[in-house]
N, CA, C and O atoms as a Maestro MAE file, in Angstrom:
{
 s_m_m2io_version
 :::
 2.0.0
}

f_m_ct {
 s_m_title
 :::
 protein
 m_atom[324] {
  # First column is atom index #
  i_m_mmod_type
  r_m_x_coord
  r_m_y_coord
  r_m_z_coord
  i_m_residue_number
  s_m_chain_name
  s_m_pdb_residue_name
  s_m_pdb_atom_name
  i_m_atomic_number
  :::
  1 25 0.829 -1.190 0.000 1 A "UNK " " N  " 7
  2 3 0.000 0.000 0.000 1 A "UNK " " CA " 6
  3 2 0.870 1.249 0.000 1 A "UNK " " C  " 6
  4 15 1.919 1.295 0.642 1 A "UNK " " O  " 8
  5 25 0.432 2.217 -0.702 2 A "UNK " " N  " 7
  6 3 1.152 3.481 -0.717 2 A "UNK " " CA " 6
  7 2 0.236 4.570 -0.180 2 A "UNK " " C  " 6
  8 15 -0.958 4.620 -0.475 2 A "UNK " " O  " 8
  9 25 0.824 5.412 0.594 3 A "UNK " " N  " 7
  10 3 0.075 6.537 1.147 3 A "UNK " " CA " 6
  11 2 0.218 7.729 0.221 3 A "UNK " " C  " 6
  12 15 1.312 8.024 -0.260 3 A "UNK " " O  " 8
  13 25 -0.860 8.395 -0.022 4 A "UNK " " N  " 7
  14 3 -0.839 9.580 -0.869 4 A "UNK " " CA " 6
  15 2 -0.592 10.805 -0.010 4 A "UNK " " C  " 6
  16 15 -1.198 10.969 1.048 4 A "UNK " " O  " 8
  17 25 0.288 11.644 -0.465 5 A "UNK " " N  " 7
  18 3 0.576 12.896 0.235 5 A "UNK " " CA " 6
  19 2 -0.043 14.024 -0.577 5 A "UNK " " C  " 6
  20 15 0.256 14.196 -1.758 5 A "UNK " " O  " 8
  21 25 -0.881 14.762 0.055 6 A "UNK " " N  " 7
  22 3 -1.547 15.875 -0.608 6 A "UNK " " CA " 6
  23 2 -0.984 17.173 -0.035 6 A "UNK " " C  " 6
  24 15 -1.037 17.403 1.173 6 A "UNK " " O  " 8
  25 25 -0.456 18.002 -0.899 7 A "UNK " " N  " 7
  26 3 0.087 19.292 -0.472 7 A "UNK " " CA " 6
  27 2 -0.881 20.384 -0.872 7 A "UNK " " C  " 6
  28 15 -1.331 20.453 -2.016 7 A "UNK " " O  " 8
  29 25 -1.192 21.231 0.084 8 A "UNK " " N  " 7
  30 3 -2.067 22.355 -0.179 8 A "UNK " " CA " 6
  31 2 -1.399 23.616 0.340 8 A "UNK " " C  " 6
  32 15 -0.739 23.589 1.379 8 A "UNK " " O  " 8
  33 25 -1.564 24.705 -0.368 9 A "UNK " " N  " 7
  34 3 -0.958 25.948 0.117 9 A "UNK " " CA " 6
  35 2 -1.602 26.371 1.440 9 A "UNK " " C  " 6
  36 15 -2.812 26.250 1.633 9 A "UNK " " O  " 8
  37 25 -0.767 26.862 2.328 10 A "UNK " " N  " 7
  38 3 -1.247 27.348 3.618 10 A "UNK " " CA " 6
  39 2 -1.502 28.833 3.490 10 A "UNK " " C  " 6
  40 15 -0.618 29.590 3.089 10 A "UNK " " O  " 8
  41 25 -2.687 29.244 3.825 11 A "UNK " " N  " 7
  42 3 -3.022 30.662 3.735 11 A "UNK " " CA " 6
  43 2 -2.899 31.307 5.102 11 A "UNK " " C  " 6
  44 15 -3.481 30.850 6.086 11 A "UNK " " O  " 8
  45 25 -2.147 32.354 5.135 12 A "UNK " " N  " 7
  46 3 -2.034 33.115 6.366 12 A "UNK " " CA " 6
  47 2 -3.267 34.003 6.498 12 A "UNK " " C  " 6
  48 15 -3.882 34.391 5.505 12 A "UNK " " O  " 8
  49 25 -3.604 34.307 7.714 13 A "UNK " " N  " 7
  50 3 -4.732 35.209 7.932 13 A "UNK " " CA " 6
  51 2 -4.374 36.588 7.401 13 A "UNK " " C  " 6
  52 15 -3.252 37.062 7.581 13 A "UNK " " O  " 8
  53 25 -5.301 37.203 6.769 14 A "UNK " " N  " 7
  54 3 -5.039 38.546 6.265 14 A "UNK " " CA " 6
  55 2 -4.989 39.523 7.437 14 A "UNK " " C  " 6
  56 15 -5.518 39.247 8.513 14 A "UNK " " O  " 8
  57 25 -4.366 40.631 7.220 15 A "UNK " " N  " 7
  58 3 -4.242 41.615 8.297 15 A "UNK " " CA " 6
  59 2 -5.602 42.121 8.752 15 A "UNK " " C  " 6
  60 15 -5.821 42.350 9.941 15 A "UNK " " O  " 8
  61 25 -6.505 42.293 7.812 16 A "UNK " " N  " 7
  62 3 -7.820 42.802 8.184 16 A "UNK " " CA " 6
  63 2 -8.606 41.769 8.987 16 A "UNK " " C  " 6
  64 15 -9.457 42.136 9.798 16 A "UNK " " O  " 8
  65 25 -8.331 40.478 8.772 17 A "UNK " " N  " 7
  66 3 -9.033 39.440 9.525 17 A "UNK " " CA " 6
  67 2 -8.567 39.412 10.974 17 A "UNK " " C  " 6
  68 15 -9.342 39.062 11.864 17 A "UNK " " O  " 8
  69 25 -7.312 39.775 11.223 18 A "UNK " " N  " 7
  70 3 -6.791 39.781 12.587 18 A "UNK " " CA " 6
  71 2 -7.284 40.972 13.382 18 A "UNK " " C  " 6
  72 15 -7.323 40.915 14.611 18 A "UNK " " O  " 8
  73 25 -7.657 42.036 12.720 19 A "UNK " " N  " 7
  74 3 -8.045 43.253 13.420 19 A "UNK " " CA " 6
  75 2 -9.490 43.165 13.880 19 A "UNK " " C  " 6
  76 15 -10.406 43.644 13.213 19 A "UNK " " O  " 8
  77 25 -9.666 42.556 15.009 20 A "UNK " " N  " 7
  78 3 -10.978 42.552 15.621 20 A "UNK " " CA " 6
  79 2 -10.827 43.294 16.935 20 A "UNK " " C  " 6
  80 15 -9.877 43.049 17.679 20 A "UNK " " O  " 8
  81 25 -11.710 44.160 17.219 21 A "UNK " " N  " 7
  82 3 -11.598 44.948 18.436 21 A "UNK " " CA " 6
  83 2 -11.394 46.409 18.098 21 A "UNK " " C  " 6
  84 15 -11.608 46.847 16.967 21 A "UNK " " O  " 8
  85 25 -10.975 47.148 19.105 22 A "UNK " " N  " 7
  86 3 -10.902 48.595 18.934 22 A "UNK " " CA " 6
  87 2 -9.480 49.121 18.822 22 A "UNK " " C  " 6
  88 15 -9.280 50.332 18.913 22 A "UNK " " O  " 8
  89 25 -8.482 48.261 18.627 23 A "UNK " " N  " 7
  90 3 -7.102 48.723 18.508 23 A "UNK " " CA " 6
  91 2 -6.899 49.334 17.133 23 A "UNK " " C  " 6
  92 15 -7.164 48.699 16.113 23 A "UNK " " O  " 8
  93 25 -6.431 50.560 17.115 24 A "UNK " " N  " 7
  94 3 -6.158 51.260 15.864 24 A "UNK " " CA " 6
  95 2 -4.690 51.649 15.846 24 A "UNK " " C  " 6
  96 15 -4.129 52.059 16.862 24 A "UNK " " O  " 8
  97 25 -4.087 51.517 14.694 25 A "UNK " " N  " 7
  98 3 -2.681 51.873 14.536 25 A "UNK " " CA " 6
  99 2 -2.580 53.061 13.597 25 A "UNK " " C  " 6
  100 15 -3.207 53.092 12.538 25 A "UNK " " O  " 8
  101 25 -1.784 54.033 13.999 26 A "UNK " " N  " 7
  102 3 -1.604 55.235 13.200 26 A "UNK " " CA " 6
  103 2 -0.115 55.528 13.141 26 A "UNK " " C  " 6
  104 15 0.575 55.436 14.156 26 A "UNK " " O  " 8
  105 25 0.380 55.873 11.988 27 A "UNK " " N  " 7
  106 3 1.788 56.241 11.840 27 A "UNK " " CA " 6
  107 2 1.873 57.759 11.719 27 A "UNK " " C  " 6
  108 15 1.245 58.372 10.856 27 A "UNK " " O  " 8
  109 25 2.665 58.341 12.607 28 A "UNK " " N  " 7
  110 3 2.833 59.793 12.638 28 A "UNK " " CA " 6
  111 2 4.321 60.119 12.728 28 A "UNK " " C  " 6
  112 15 5.144 59.225 12.928 28 A "UNK " " O  " 8
  113 25 4.659 61.367 12.585 29 A "UNK " " N  " 7
  114 3 6.045 61.828 12.703 29 A "UNK " " CA " 6
  115 2 6.244 62.476 14.072 29 A "UNK " " C  " 6
  116 15 5.401 63.242 14.538 29 A "UNK " " O  " 8
  117 25 7.371 62.158 14.706 30 A "UNK " " N  " 7
  118 3 7.660 62.789 15.992 30 A "UNK " " CA " 6
  119 2 8.379 64.116 15.757 30 A "UNK " " C  " 6
  120 15 8.539 64.541 14.613 30 A "UNK " " O  " 8
  121 25 8.806 64.762 16.820 31 A "UNK " " N  " 7
  122 3 9.423 66.084 16.701 31 A "UNK " " CA " 6
  123 2 10.758 66.036 15.954 31 A "UNK " " C  " 6
  124 15 11.206 67.048 15.415 31 A "UNK " " O  " 8
  125 25 11.398 64.849 15.924 32 A "UNK " " N  " 7
  126 3 12.663 64.701 15.198 32 A "UNK " " CA " 6
  127 2 12.441 64.336 13.735 32 A "UNK " " C  " 6
  128 15 13.402 64.222 12.973 32 A "UNK " " O  " 8
  129 25 11.181 64.151 13.334 33 A "UNK " " N  " 7
  130 3 10.871 63.822 11.955 33 A "UNK " " CA " 6
  131 2 10.837 62.340 11.650 33 A "UNK " " C  " 6
  132 15 10.633 61.946 10.502 33 A "UNK " " O  " 8
  133 25 11.034 61.509 12.669 34 A "UNK " " N  " 7
  134 3 11.004 60.064 12.467 34 A "UNK " " CA " 6
  135 2 9.574 59.548 12.514 34 A "UNK " " C  " 6
  136 15 8.728 60.079 13.233 34 A "UNK " " O  " 8
  137 25 9.323 58.513 11.742 35 A "UNK " " N  " 7
  138 3 8.004 57.896 11.715 35 A "UNK " " CA " 6
  139 2 7.853 57.005 12.940 35 A "UNK " " C  " 6
  140 15 8.706 56.159 13.205 35 A "UNK " " O  " 8
  141 25 6.765 57.195 13.689 36 A "UNK " " N  " 7
  142 3 6.492 56.365 14.863 36 A "UNK " " CA " 6
  143 2 5.084 55.801 14.762 36 A "UNK " " C  " 6
  144 15 4.225 56.352 14.073 36 A "UNK " " O  " 8
  145 25 4.865 54.710 15.449 37 A "UNK " " N  " 7
  146 3 3.575 54.052 15.437 37 A "UNK " " CA " 6
  147 2 2.847 54.379 16.738 37 A "UNK " " C  " 6
  148 15 3.410 54.251 17.825 37 A "UNK " " O  " 8
  149 25 1.604 54.798 16.614 38 A "UNK " " N  " 7
  150 3 0.784 55.101 17.775 38 A "UNK " " CA " 6
  151 2 -0.385 54.130 17.779 38 A "UNK " " C  " 6
  152 15 -1.155 54.068 16.821 38 A "UNK " " O  " 8
  153 25 -0.511 53.372 18.866 39 A "UNK " " N  " 7
  154 3 -1.625 52.449 19.018 39 A "UNK " " CA " 6
  155 2 -2.643 53.089 19.947 39 A "UNK " " C  " 6
  156 15 -2.291 53.609 21.006 39 A "UNK " " O  " 8
  157 25 -3.894 53.048 19.549 40 A "UNK " " N  " 7
  158 3 -4.945 53.601 20.397 40 A "UNK " " CA " 6
  159 2 -6.083 52.605 20.468 40 A "UNK " " C  " 6
  160 15 -6.234 51.750 19.595 40 A "UNK " " O  " 8
  161 25 -6.876 52.722 21.511 41 A "UNK " " N  " 7
  162 3 -8.036 51.846 21.644 41 A "UNK " " CA " 6
  163 2 -9.191 52.597 22.258 41 A "UNK " " C  " 6
  164 15 -9.018 53.630 22.907 41 A "UNK " " O  " 8
  165 25 -10.373 52.055 22.039 42 A "UNK " " N  " 7
  166 3 -11.607 52.677 22.490 42 A "UNK " " CA " 6
  167 2 -11.910 52.202 23.908 42 A "UNK " " C  " 6
  168 15 -12.062 51.002 24.138 42 A "UNK " " O  " 8
  169 25 -11.999 53.119 24.849 43 A "UNK " " N  " 7
  170 3 -12.263 52.761 26.242 43 A "UNK " " CA " 6
  171 2 -13.678 52.238 26.448 43 A "UNK " " C  " 6
  172 15 -13.936 51.554 27.438 43 A "UNK " " O  " 8
  173 25 -14.591 52.539 25.550 44 A "UNK " " N  " 7
  174 3 -15.969 52.087 25.679 44 A "UNK " " CA " 6
  175 2 -16.251 50.816 24.877 44 A "UNK " " C  " 6
  176 15 -17.406 50.418 24.727 44 A "UNK " " O  " 8
  177 25 -15.206 50.187 24.368 45 A "UNK " " N  " 7
  178 3 -15.365 48.984 23.562 45 A "UNK " " CA " 6
  179 2 -15.746 47.796 24.438 45 A "UNK " " C  " 6
  180 15 -15.364 47.722 25.606 45 A "UNK " " O  " 8
  181 25 -16.503 46.871 23.857 46 A "UNK " " N  " 7
  182 3 -16.873 45.643 24.578 46 A "UNK " " CA " 6
  183 2 -15.665 44.744 24.765 46 A "UNK " " C  " 6
  184 15 -15.658 43.897 25.658 46 A "UNK " " O  " 8
  185 25 -14.637 44.915 23.932 47 A "UNK " " N  " 7
  186 3 -13.436 44.080 24.020 47 A "UNK " " CA " 6
  187 2 -12.248 44.859 24.574 47 A "UNK " " C  " 6
  188 15 -11.104 44.598 24.200 47 A "UNK " " O  " 8
  189 25 -12.511 45.807 25.458 48 A "UNK " " N  " 7
  190 3 -11.455 46.685 25.966 48 A "UNK " " CA " 6
  191 2 -10.343 45.904 26.657 48 A "UNK " " C  " 6
  192 15 -9.170 46.183 26.411 48 A "UNK " " O  " 8
  193 25 -10.669 44.941 27.508 49 A "UNK " " N  " 7
  194 3 -9.654 44.187 28.256 49 A "UNK " " CA " 6
  195 2 -8.756 43.418 27.287 49 A "UNK " " C  " 6
  196 15 -7.535 43.431 27.438 49 A "UNK " " O  " 8
  197 25 -9.344 42.754 26.301 50 A "UNK " " N  " 7
  198 3 -8.551 42.005 25.327 50 A "UNK " " CA " 6
  199 2 -7.680 42.935 24.496 50 A "UNK " " C  " 6
  200 15 -6.533 42.614 24.185 50 A "UNK " " O  " 8
  201 25 -8.236 44.098 24.136 51 A "UNK " " N  " 7
  202 3 -7.487 45.071 23.342 51 A "UNK " " CA " 6
  203 2 -6.320 45.643 24.139 51 A "UNK " " C  " 6
  204 15 -5.221 45.805 23.607 51 A "UNK " " O  " 8
  205 25 -6.553 45.947 25.403 52 A "UNK " " N  " 7
  206 3 -5.496 46.469 26.263 52 A "UNK " " CA " 6
  207 2 -4.390 45.434 26.425 52 A "UNK " " C  " 6
  208 15 -3.208 45.775 26.402 52 A "UNK " " O  " 8
  209 25 -4.769 44.184 26.587 53 A "UNK " " N  " 7
  210 3 -3.793 43.099 26.697 53 A "UNK " " CA " 6
  211 2 -2.977 42.989 25.417 53 A "UNK " " C  " 6
  212 15 -1.762 42.804 25.477 53 A "UNK " " O  " 8
  213 25 -3.620 43.099 24.267 54 A "UNK " " N  " 7
  214 3 -2.926 43.021 22.983 54 A "UNK " " CA " 6
  215 2 -1.914 44.151 22.828 54 A "UNK " " C  " 6
  216 15 -0.782 43.913 22.408 54 A "UNK " " O  " 8
  217 25 -2.306 45.366 23.161 55 A "UNK " " N  " 7
  218 3 -1.404 46.508 23.053 55 A "UNK " " CA " 6
  219 2 -0.223 46.338 24.011 55 A "UNK " " C  " 6
  220 15 0.915 46.621 23.638 55 A "UNK " " O  " 8
  221 25 -0.477 45.882 25.230 56 A "UNK " " N  " 7
  222 3 0.585 45.658 26.196 56 A "UNK " " CA " 6
  223 2 1.568 44.606 25.681 56 A "UNK " " C  " 6
  224 15 2.781 44.796 25.769 56 A "UNK " " O  " 8
  225 25 1.054 43.504 25.147 57 A "UNK " " N  " 7
  226 3 1.918 42.448 24.629 57 A "UNK " " CA " 6
  227 2 2.758 42.942 23.452 57 A "UNK " " C  " 6
  228 15 3.929 42.580 23.330 57 A "UNK " " O  " 8
  229 25 2.175 43.754 22.598 58 A "UNK " " N  " 7
  230 3 2.934 44.327 21.476 58 A "UNK " " CA " 6
  231 2 4.060 45.213 21.977 58 A "UNK " " C  " 6
  232 15 5.179 45.151 21.468 58 A "UNK " " O  " 8
  233 25 3.764 46.043 22.979 59 A "UNK " " N  " 7
  234 3 4.779 46.939 23.524 59 A "UNK " " CA " 6
  235 2 5.912 46.161 24.183 59 A "UNK " " C  " 6
  236 15 7.081 46.501 24.001 59 A "UNK " " O  " 8
  237 25 5.584 45.125 24.944 60 A "UNK " " N  " 7
  238 3 6.599 44.307 25.596 60 A "UNK " " CA " 6
  239 2 7.454 43.602 24.551 60 A "UNK " " C  " 6
  240 15 8.676 43.558 24.690 60 A "UNK " " O  " 8
  241 25 6.840 43.052 23.513 61 A "UNK " " N  " 7
  242 3 7.582 42.367 22.458 61 A "UNK " " CA " 6
  243 2 8.540 43.325 21.755 61 A "UNK " " C  " 6
  244 15 9.667 42.954 21.425 61 A "UNK " " O  " 8
  245 25 8.091 44.551 21.530 62 A "UNK " " N  " 7
  246 3 8.933 45.548 20.861 62 A "UNK " " CA " 6
  247 2 10.159 45.882 21.719 62 A "UNK " " C  " 6
  248 15 11.277 45.939 21.206 62 A "UNK " " O  " 8
  249 25 9.956 46.100 23.006 63 A "UNK " " N  " 7
  250 3 11.067 46.430 23.909 63 A "UNK " " CA " 6
  251 2 12.027 45.259 24.044 63 A "UNK " " C  " 6
  252 15 13.241 45.457 24.089 63 A "UNK " " O  " 8
  253 25 11.497 44.035 24.109 64 A "UNK " " N  " 7
  254 3 12.354 42.853 24.215 64 A "UNK " " CA " 6
  255 2 13.207 42.685 22.951 64 A "UNK " " C  " 6
  256 15 14.378 42.317 23.042 64 A "UNK " " O  " 8
  257 25 12.628 42.951 21.774 65 A "UNK " " N  " 7
  258 3 13.416 42.889 20.529 65 A "UNK " " CA " 6
  259 2 14.526 43.941 20.551 65 A "UNK " " C  " 6
  260 15 15.659 43.666 20.158 65 A "UNK " " O  " 8
  261 25 14.194 45.141 21.012 66 A "UNK " " N  " 7
  262 3 15.176 46.220 21.078 66 A "UNK " " CA " 6
  263 2 16.295 45.875 22.061 66 A "UNK " " C  " 6
  264 15 17.469 46.087 21.760 66 A "UNK " " O  " 8
  265 25 15.941 45.348 23.226 67 A "UNK " " N  " 7
  266 3 16.943 44.956 24.216 67 A "UNK " " CA " 6
  267 2 17.841 43.848 23.686 67 A "UNK " " C  " 6
  268 15 19.052 43.868 23.908 67 A "UNK " " O  " 8
  269 25 17.255 42.884 22.988 68 A "UNK " " N  " 7
  270 3 18.046 41.792 22.445 68 A "UNK " " CA " 6
  271 2 19.056 42.319 21.432 68 A "UNK " " C  " 6
  272 15 20.193 41.850 21.378 68 A "UNK " " O  " 8
  273 25 18.635 43.296 20.632 69 A "UNK " " N  " 7
  274 3 19.523 43.886 19.641 69 A "UNK " " CA " 6
  275 2 20.644 44.695 20.314 69 A "UNK " " C  " 6
  276 15 21.797 44.631 19.888 69 A "UNK " " O  " 8
  277 25 20.302 45.454 21.362 70 A "UNK " " N  " 7
  278 3 21.285 46.320 22.008 70 A "UNK " " CA " 6
  279 2 22.196 45.593 22.990 70 A "UNK " " C  " 6
  280 15 23.399 45.849 23.026 70 A "UNK " " O  " 8
  281 25 21.624 44.677 23.796 71 A "UNK " " N  " 7
  282 3 22.363 44.087 24.902 71 A "UNK " " CA " 6
  283 2 22.615 42.586 24.757 71 A "UNK " " C  " 6
  284 15 23.339 42.000 25.562 71 A "UNK " " O  " 8
  285 25 22.030 41.966 23.746 72 A "UNK " " N  " 7
  286 3 22.215 40.530 23.571 72 A "UNK " " CA " 6
  287 2 21.296 39.700 24.442 72 A "UNK " " C  " 6
  288 15 21.353 38.471 24.404 72 A "UNK " " O  " 8
  289 25 20.459 40.343 25.217 73 A "UNK " " N  " 7
  290 3 19.520 39.653 26.081 73 A "UNK " " CA " 6
  291 2 18.197 40.406 26.055 73 A "UNK " " C  " 6
  292 15 18.181 41.637 26.048 73 A "UNK " " O  " 8
  293 25 17.097 39.676 26.042 74 A "UNK " " N  " 7
  294 3 15.782 40.307 26.008 74 A "UNK " " CA " 6
  295 2 15.449 41.007 27.318 74 A "UNK " " C  " 6
  296 15 14.551 41.848 27.369 74 A "UNK " " O  " 8
  297 25 16.174 40.658 28.380 75 A "UNK " " N  " 7
  298 3 15.906 41.248 29.690 75 A "UNK " " CA " 6
  299 2 16.586 42.592 29.905 75 A "UNK " " C  " 6
  300 15 16.334 43.252 30.912 75 A "UNK " " O  " 8
  301 25 17.432 43.005 28.992 76 A "UNK " " N  " 7
  302 3 18.095 44.291 29.110 76 A "UNK " " CA " 6
  303 2 19.493 44.146 29.682 76 A "UNK " " C  " 6
  304 15 20.012 43.034 29.773 76 A "UNK " " O  " 8
  305 25 20.110 45.253 30.069 77 A "UNK " " N  " 7
  306 3 21.473 45.190 30.588 77 A "UNK " " CA " 6
  307 2 21.506 44.494 31.945 77 A "UNK " " C  " 6
  308 15 20.541 44.523 32.709 77 A "UNK " " O  " 8
  309 25 22.648 43.867 32.219 78 A "UNK " " N  " 7
  310 3 22.801 43.181 33.499 78 A "UNK " " CA " 6
  311 2 23.008 44.198 34.623 78 A "UNK " " C  " 6
  312 15 23.635 45.239 34.429 78 A "UNK " " O  " 8
  313 25 22.478 43.881 35.783 79 A "UNK " " N  " 7
  314 3 22.653 44.759 36.943 79 A "UNK " " CA " 6
  315 2 24.084 44.646 37.443 79 A "UNK " " C  " 6
  316 15 24.662 43.560 37.450 79 A "UNK " " O  " 8
  317 25 24.645 45.757 37.855 80 A "UNK " " N  " 7
  318 3 26.014 45.745 38.389 80 A "UNK " " CA " 6
  319 2 25.975 45.308 39.832 80 A "UNK " " C  " 6
  320 15 25.084 45.690 40.591 80 A "UNK " " O  " 8
  321 25 26.951 44.504 40.202 81 A "UNK " " N  " 7
  322 3 27.009 43.986 41.587 81 A "UNK " " CA " 6
  323 2 27.881 44.832 42.458 81 A "UNK " " C  " 6
  324 15 28.039 44.539 43.643 81 A "UNK " " O  " 8
  :::
 }
 m_bond[323] {
  # First column is bond index #
  i_m_from
  i_m_to
  i_m_order
  :::
  1 1 2 1
  2 2 3 1
  3 3 4 2
  4 3 5 1
  5 5 6 1
  6 6 7 1
  7 7 8 2
  8 7 9 1
  9 9 10 1
  10 10 11 1
  11 11 12 2
  12 11 13 1
  13 13 14 1
  14 14 15 1
  15 15 16 2
  16 15 17 1
  17 17 18 1
  18 18 19 1
  19 19 20 2
  20 19 21 1
  21 21 22 1
  22 22 23 1
  23 23 24 2
  24 23 25 1
  25 25 26 1
  26 26 27 1
  27 27 28 2
  28 27 29 1
  29 29 30 1
  30 30 31 1
  31 31 32 2
  32 31 33 1
  33 33 34 1
  34 34 35 1
  35 35 36 2
  36 35 37 1
  37 37 38 1
  38 38 39 1
  39 39 40 2
  40 39 41 1
  41 41 42 1
  42 42 43 1
  43 43 44 2
  44 43 45 1
  45 45 46 1
  46 46 47 1
  47 47 48 2
  48 47 49 1
  49 49 50 1
  50 50 51 1
  51 51 52 2
  52 51 53 1
  53 53 54 1
  54 54 55 1
  55 55 56 2
  56 55 57 1
  57 57 58 1
  58 58 59 1
  59 59 60 2
  60 59 61 1
  61 61 62 1
  62 62 63 1
  63 63 64 2
  64 63 65 1
  65 65 66 1
  66 66 67 1
  67 67 68 2
  68 67 69 1
  69 69 70 1
  70 70 71 1
  71 71 72 2
  72 71 73 1
  73 73 74 1
  74 74 75 1
  75 75 76 2
  76 75 77 1
  77 77 78 1
  78 78 79 1
  79 79 80 2
  80 79 81 1
  81 81 82 1
  82 82 83 1
  83 83 84 2
  84 83 85 1
  85 85 86 1
  86 86 87 1
  87 87 88 2
  88 87 89 1
  89 89 90 1
  90 90 91 1
  91 91 92 2
  92 91 93 1
  93 93 94 1
  94 94 95 1
  95 95 96 2
  96 95 97 1
  97 97 98 1
  98 98 99 1
  99 99 100 2
  100 99 101 1
  101 101 102 1
  102 102 103 1
  103 103 104 2
  104 103 105 1
  105 105 106 1
  106 106 107 1
  107 107 108 2
  108 107 109 1
  109 109 110 1
  110 110 111 1
  111 111 112 2
  112 111 113 1
  113 113 114 1
  114 114 115 1
  115 115 116 2
  116 115 117 1
  117 117 118 1
  118 118 119 1
  119 119 120 2
  120 119 121 1
  121 121 122 1
  122 122 123 1
  123 123 124 2
  124 123 125 1
  125 125 126 1
  126 126 127 1
  127 127 128 2
  128 127 129 1
  129 129 130 1
  130 130 131 1
  131 131 132 2
  132 131 133 1
  133 133 134 1
  134 134 135 1
  135 135 136 2
  136 135 137 1
  137 137 138 1
  138 138 139 1
  139 139 140 2
  140 139 141 1
  141 141 142 1
  142 142 143 1
  143 143 144 2
  144 143 145 1
  145 145 146 1
  146 146 147 1
  147 147 148 2
  148 147 149 1
  149 149 150 1
  150 150 151 1
  151 151 152 2
  152 151 153 1
  153 153 154 1
  154 154 155 1
  155 155 156 2
  156 155 157 1
  157 157 158 1
  158 158 159 1
  159 159 160 2
  160 159 161 1
  161 161 162 1
  162 162 163 1
  163 163 164 2
  164 163 165 1
  165 165 166 1
  166 166 167 1
  167 167 168 2
  168 167 169 1
  169 169 170 1
  170 170 171 1
  171 171 172 2
  172 171 173 1
  173 173 174 1
  174 174 175 1
  175 175 176 2
  176 175 177 1
  177 177 178 1
  178 178 179 1
  179 179 180 2
  180 179 181 1
  181 181 182 1
  182 182 183 1
  183 183 184 2
  184 183 185 1
  185 185 186 1
  186 186 187 1
  187 187 188 2
  188 187 189 1
  189 189 190 1
  190 190 191 1
  191 191 192 2
  192 191 193 1
  193 193 194 1
  194 194 195 1
  195 195 196 2
  196 195 197 1
  197 197 198 1
  198 198 199 1
  199 199 200 2
  200 199 201 1
  201 201 202 1
  202 202 203 1
  203 203 204 2
  204 203 205 1
  205 205 206 1
  206 206 207 1
  207 207 208 2
  208 207 209 1
  209 209 210 1
  210 210 211 1
  211 211 212 2
  212 211 213 1
  213 213 214 1
  214 214 215 1
  215 215 216 2
  216 215 217 1
  217 217 218 1
  218 218 219 1
  219 219 220 2
  220 219 221 1
  221 221 222 1
  222 222 223 1
  223 223 224 2
  224 223 225 1
  225 225 226 1
  226 226 227 1
  227 227 228 2
  228 227 229 1
  229 229 230 1
  230 230 231 1
  231 231 232 2
  232 231 233 1
  233 233 234 1
  234 234 235 1
  235 235 236 2
  236 235 237 1
  237 237 238 1
  238 238 239 1
  239 239 240 2
  240 239 241 1
  241 241 242 1
  242 242 243 1
  243 243 244 2
  244 243 245 1
  245 245 246 1
  246 246 247 1
  247 247 248 2
  248 247 249 1
  249 249 250 1
  250 250 251 1
  251 251 252 2
  252 251 253 1
  253 253 254 1
  254 254 255 1
  255 255 256 2
  256 255 257 1
  257 257 258 1
  258 258 259 1
  259 259 260 2
  260 259 261 1
  261 261 262 1
  262 262 263 1
  263 263 264 2
  264 263 265 1
  265 265 266 1
  266 266 267 1
  267 267 268 2
  268 267 269 1
  269 269 270 1
  270 270 271 1
  271 271 272 2
  272 271 273 1
  273 273 274 1
  274 274 275 1
  275 275 276 2
  276 275 277 1
  277 277 278 1
  278 278 279 1
  279 279 280 2
  280 279 281 1
  281 281 282 1
  282 282 283 1
  283 283 284 2
  284 283 285 1
  285 285 286 1
  286 286 287 1
  287 287 288 2
  288 287 289 1
  289 289 290 1
  290 290 291 1
  291 291 292 2
  292 291 293 1
  293 293 294 1
  294 294 295 1
  295 295 296 2
  296 295 297 1
  297 297 298 1
  298 298 299 1
  299 299 300 2
  300 299 301 1
  301 301 302 1
  302 302 303 1
  303 303 304 2
  304 303 305 1
  305 305 306 1
  306 306 307 1
  307 307 308 2
  308 307 309 1
  309 309 310 1
  310 310 311 1
  311 311 312 2
  312 311 313 1
  313 313 314 1
  314 314 315 1
  315 315 316 2
  316 315 317 1
  317 317 318 1
  318 318 319 1
  319 319 320 2
  320 319 321 1
  321 321 322 1
  322 322 323 1
  323 323 324 2
  :::
 }
}
C-alpha cells in the first residue's frame, strides 16, 4: 500500500481578519521627523480588556526585541554587583 501525500498551500490570515476589536494603529512623525507608530483603543469597547492586553503584549515584544539587539539579552542590561 502506498500513502498519498496531498500538499495544499497554507493561507495566512489577512491583516484585516486579525483586526478585531478597537485597537487602531496610526503612523505619525515625531518632533525629530522620524516615523512612529501610535496604538490607540476605544475605552468604551466591549473588548477593551482584550485590546489592552494586545497593546501591552505588542509593547513588551517591541522592547524585548530592542533589548536583544542592544544588549544581547531580552531582559536588558545586566545589573552591576
